N, C-alpha and C positions, 0 to 999 in steps of 0.2 A: 504494500500500500504506500501511496505517496506520503512522505513525511514520517514514515515509520521505519525504524532500523531493526532488522533481525539480529539477535545476539544469542549467546550461549553462556551458561555458567557451569564450570566444572571445578573439581578439586578433590583432594584426598578424602576418602570416606564421605563423599558427597555425590549423590546421584545427579548426573548431568541433566540440565533442564534447558529447554529452548524458551527464549523470552523475546519481547519486543519493547523498544523504548522510542519515545518521540525523538526524531532526528535533531531538532533544534535544541532540545534539552540536553541531549548527549553531547553535542558540540560545545555547548556552554560548560558542561561539567568536565569534559575532556580538557578544555583550555585551562580550567582552574586546577585540575589534578595534575596536568602536564605529564601524565603517564606514569608518575611515580608515587602519588599520594593514594591513600586508601579511599575507596569509594564505597558507599553503603547503598545497596540495592534493596528497595522495599518490595518484597515478594509476598503478596497477601498480607499476613500480619507479622512477618519476620523481616528483620533488617540484616542483610548478609554482607559482611565486609569482604571486598574483593579488590584485586588489582587488574588493570587492563593488560592483558597478555598479548593479544594479537588483534590487529586492525587490518581488514581487507579493504583496499581502495580500488576504484576504477583506474585502469592503467592510463587512460587519456584525460578524463575529467577530474581525477583525483577526489571523487566523491566517496564517502565512506559507504561500503556495501554490507559489511558484517563485522561484528566485534566478539571476541572471546574474553570473558571475565574469569579470573581464577579466584575461587573462594580461599580465604586465608584464615589462619588462626593468629589472633593478635598477640598471643604469647609465644609464638614460634617464629624464628628467623626465616626470612625468605630471600631468595636470590632473584635479582632483577637488574635490568640495565638502566643506567642513569646518564643523562646527557652531560657533556662538558661545556663549560663556558670560558672562553678566552678573555683574560683580563690583563690590563697593563699595556705598556709600550716597550718594544724591543729596539734598542739602539742599533742592533745588527741589521734591522730593517730600515729604520728611519734615517740613520746616519751613514750606514755602510752599504746600502743598496741590496741587502739580502731579500730573499723571497720566503715568506712564512708559509709553511705547509702544515695543515691539520691532517694528521694521518689516521685518526680515529675520532669519531664523534660521540661515542658512548663507552662507558666502562661498566663492567659487571661488578655488582655490589651485593654483599650479604649483610642483612640487618633486620632488626625487629621492624614490623610495618610502620610504626610511628617514628622510627629513626631513619627511614630512607630519605636521603637528601634529594631535593628537587633538581640540583645540578652540582657538579664538581668544578670548582674554580681552578683554572690553570693560569698561573702568573707568568706571562712571557717576558716580564722585565728582567728576569734572571738570565735571559739569552742576550749576551753582549757581543758575541762573535759569530760570523758566518760559519756554519758547520756544527754549531752546538744544537742540542736537542733536549727535550724533556721527556723522560720515560716514566712509566708507572712507578718505578722504584724511587723516583725523585719527589714524589708527592708526599706531603706531610701525613702522618698517621692520624687516624680518627679514633676517638674513644667510643663512638656510637655505631660505626659501620666498618666493614672490612672490604677492601677492593680485591676481587678475585681474578681480575684480568692479569695475564702474565706480567711479572715485574719488569721484564726486559722489553716489553712492548713500547714502541715510540709513540708518543701522543702528538707532540709538536716538534718541528725542526725548522731551521733556517738554512736555506741553500743559496749558492751563488746565483745571481741573476745572469741569464744569457739572452742575448738579443733574439735568437731564433729558438729559444726554449719553448717547448709546448707545455711546460708545467704551469698550471694555474697558481695564482697566489694562495688560494685556499682550496684544498682538495675536499670538496663537499660530496658526501655520499648521495647517490640517487634516491629519490623518494622510495621508501620501503613499502612494498606491496606484499602483504602477508595473506596467505590463503588459509581459511579456517572453515572446516566442515562442521555444521551444527550436529551435535550428537542427539540421540533419541531422548525425548522428554516432552512433557506437555507444553504447548505454546501458551505463554502467559505474558501479561503486560507488567511493566515494573516502574518504580520510581527510582531515580538515582540521586545520590547525594555525595559530592566529593568532599574530602577533608584534606586539609594541608597538614600532614601528620595525622593527628586524630582530633585536634581541637577546633580547627577552623573549617567551617562548612562553605561549600560553593552552593549556588542556587540549586534547589532540588527540582527534579523533573516531575511534572504533572502527568500521571498515567491514566490511560483508559483501558478498561478490560475489553478484550476481543470476544465477540459472541461466538460460541462454538458452532460449527457447521452441523445442520440438521441432516440425519441420514435420509437418503432417498427412499421413497416408498417403492417397494417391489411389487410389480404387477404380476 
């Protein structure tokens, strides 16, 4: 149906269920949650804490086609990807003509749901010479989450600028298109509430129940 987004909830010791949410409300919630915050889905009389695990988009129009939510236990650590955010100014770029390369846009993190960071800051002011780079092992340790991405993985580097180089200033990954097949389960309508951590709520989605199809009369 127009304006309705099909989705699925799955999880450990949880029977997979197919649901549907208003498209506008999901987009608003998704922007607030930014893919890393806990979202509460109101299913009948129960509020289910979930994380957004997979988003399937149209390859041309970039419209959201389907979403997979993973039910979580707020007392158990979860593994999820967190986007990086480049911060600061590198004199290797501004004064020495280097080209800044972002070699990965996300890092794998393990944390309690309420401790998952919305982003991981990468300070590029530490790069002062062409050829220097920032690896996962160079990032400061956190007391609330653990980075599981390989420690030797390069996140940011500065290379020498070449006139005929085909290297872009920032290597940005193509839009991610994730395919998700809804598993068996009753088709239901939900309300979604995003939380930044656990305390801050994003606007909740107003849900409408779908009428079940009546069986055809056999003649």
